[in-house]
N, C-alpha and C positions, 0 to 999 in steps of 0.2 A: 907552516903556520899559517901564512897568509890563505890558502886554500881552506883551512879548519875554520879560519875566521870567517871567511865568505860563507860557507855552507852553513855555519852556525846562525850567522844573522839571517840567511834566506829562511831558515826555520823559526827564528824568533820573532822576525818583523811582522809576519802574518799573525802569529800567535799574540802579539802585543795588540795588534789593530782589532782582532776579535775581543780580546779583554776589555779595551778601552771603549769600543762602540756597540758591542752585541751582548754584554753581560747585564743583568739586573744590578741595580745598586747594592744590594745587599751581597749578593755572591762577588762582585767587584771589590767590595770591601775585605771580604774573606780571602780572596786570592792575593789582594795587595798585601794583607797581613801575612800570609803565609811567606810571600816573597820577602817582606822585612824581616821576618823570624829567621829565615835562611841567611839574610844578611847578617842578623845578630849572632848566629852560629860562626860565622866567619870572624865578626868582630871580636867573638871571645879569644880567638888565636892571637889578635892584636894585643889582648890583656896580658897574654903570656899563660894562659890557663892551658895546660896539657890534661888535667883531670877530665874526663868527659862528664862526670857528675856536675862539676861546678860549671862547665860550659852549658850543659843543660839548665842549670839553674839561673844562668844569666838570661838564657833565651825564655825561660819561663818568666822571669821578672819583666823582660820587654813585653811578652805575650800579655801578663797581667795589666801592664800600662795601657795596652791597646784595648783590653777588654774594659777597663774603667773609662777610657777616653770614649768608647763607643756607647757605653751606657750614659755617660754625661751627655754626649752629642752624636745622637745617631746619625748615619750619614744622610737622612732626610731630614734633619733639623739643625744643618750647619748655616742655613741661610734664613734671613727674616726679612720679608719685604724686599728681597733682591739686595740686601747688605748682609756682610758675614756678621754672625753673631759676636757679640762684644767678648765674650769670654774666649772664644777661639782666636780673637784677635791678640789676646795676651800672649797664647802659645806661640803663634808666629812672630810676634815682637821678641819673645824670649830667644826664638830660633835664629832671627836676625842679628841679636845681640851676640849669640854664640859663634855665628859665622864671622863676625867682627873679630872677635877673640881668636878664633881659629886662623884668621888671615895673619894676625899678629904672630901667633905660634909657628906657622908656616915661614913667615918672612924671616923670623929670628932663629929658625932652625940652623944648627943644632945647639946654639945657645941657650935656647929656653927649653931644652928636652927635659931637663932635670924637674922644671916645674910640674909636669904632668906624667913622668915616666917613672918616678920612684915607687908608686904604689898603684895596686890594680883598680882602687876606688876612682881616681882622677881619669883613668882610661874608660872606666865603666861609665862614668859621668859623660864622658865624650862620646861613647856610642848611643847613649840615650838621646842625648841632644842632637845627634845626627841622624838617627834612624827613627824616631817616634815622629817628628815632625813631618818627615818624608810621607809617612803613611797618612796623616791627617792632612796633609796637603792634596795627596791624590784623591782622597775622599772628599775633599773640600770641592776640586775642580770639576770632579765627575759630577757631583750633585748640583752644580751651578745652573740656575734657570731650569731645574729638571722638569717642573710642571708645565711650562710651556713648550720646551723642546727637550726630548730625552737624548738628543745627539749635541746639544750646545755644550755642556761640559766635556764631553769627548773631544770636541774641536779645540777646546781650551788647553786640553792635555796634548793633543797633536801638535798644537802651536808650541807649546813648552819644549816637547821632544824634538821638534824641528829646530828650535834654536840651539838645544843641546848639541843634536847631531850635526847640524851645520857648523857651529863652532868647533866642534871635534874634528870634523873632516877637512875644514878650512885651516884649522892648526897643523894638522897632519901633513898636508900637501904643502903648504907655505913654508912650514918648518924644515921639510924635506928638502925642498928645492930652493929656498933663499935663506934658511936659518943659519946665523953666523954668532948670534950673540945668546949665551945661555940664560934662560930666565932665574932658575934656582937649582943651580947644579948639584947642591948638597941634598936636595930633596928628590929632584927628577932630573937626572942628567941630560936626557934627550930634548926636553922641551926648552924652545927658544922664545925670545921676545918677538921675532919676527912671526913664529908659528902662532903666538897668542894674539898679535895684532891682525893676521889673517883670519883667524878663527872669529875675531870680533866682526871684522868686515863681513865674512860669509853669513853670520848671524843676522845683522843687519839687513842684508840683501835678502836673505829669506824672508824676514818679516815683512819688508816692503812689497816684495813680489805678492805674499799673502795678502797684504792690504789691497793692492791693485786689483787682484782676481776676486776680492769679496766686497768691491766697492766702498772699502772704508774712507770716509773723508779726508781729503788729503790735509786738512788743517791739523789733524793729529798725529800724522805721520811723524813728524819730529819728535813728539812726546813717546811714541812707540819705540822710535829708534834708539832713543836715550835709555828707555827702560830695558830694551834688548841688550845694549851694551852692559848694563848694570847686572842683570840676568847671567849672560855669557861669562862676565868677570868671575862670578861667583861660581858658576859651574866649574870653571877651571881651578878654583880654591878648593872645592869640593874633591876634584881630581888628585890636587897635590896634597890635600890634608891625608886621604888614604895612602898616596905613596908615602908620605912622611910615617904614618904608623907602620906600613908594611916594612919600610927600612929598619925602622927600630926593633921589630919583630923577627927581622932577619928573614922575611918572607919575599918572595918575586911575585906571587900572585896571592890573592885572598882566598882562592880555593882552586878546584880543577874540575867544577861540575860542567862548565862550559868550554868545549874544545876550541882552542885557539884563543879564547878570551880570558881564561882563567875562572875566577869565582864570580858569584852574584854581585859582590861589592864591586868588582872590577867593570862591572856594566852600569852599577847604580850611582858609582861614586860621584859624579857631575850632577845627577838628579838630587840627591841628598841636600845640596846647597839650592840648585836651581828652583825645585818645586815649591819650597816655602817662600823663597824671594819672589816668584811668580805670583803666587797668590797674594802676597802684600802689595805687588805692583797693580794687579787685576783689582783687588778691593779699593785701592787708592783712587783707580779710575772711576769706580762706580760712585765714589763720595764726592766726585767733583761737581 
């Protein structure tokens, strides 16, 4: 399994870098949309849908939402004079509100399971609030400052990915070697408090190293460190939320399309929360 994970990662990592750095804005938006739709297909299994027609209908509905959002905010129209357009701020504020609710649902699991698990509608709404802002966040970051630098937005995405990956790797190795206290055993038995702490430290180290090598003014390092902890914490919530839905659906993985990793959502779970929160943090720094 570990060998499969490594081999798959060696293929996925270069593809991700090509997508982020070398695809035009419109093509990037389409590919990101296709990835989100694959995630929607897997989410439909969390909803308990066995009929392929019903699963396709859910995916089609998510696709329609993406089309409507793209029509309202084309990828090259998400920024106005260097600031995020006002209406898009509402979507990300709604997303942030959802992740606060999701944190509570995860924290109170399984006591709160009945609140969202008795009907397919609630699980569908959870999927919409999880997946659609991810697509919008990726587009927003990729198009940031695009007229001045075609790779500026790519670097933002790279930093976001670095935070998530650093937190994930730090949590794995810290938890494996020092983990003793379970974080949320009813949601994800293998995650530990020590692992979470190690992941947060690793994410902060990554950002500070990045700041050092890109000559970021040291006066803002503490602000970036605090935001990194915030983003990394929510990336952990994204991971735990997917684990909770998989547990309720009786699934080990969200899918099987990525050998050694499971499904698309098993790789995107942390990003679903981290991406919109990262956008909010970045937009806030621009407004200072």
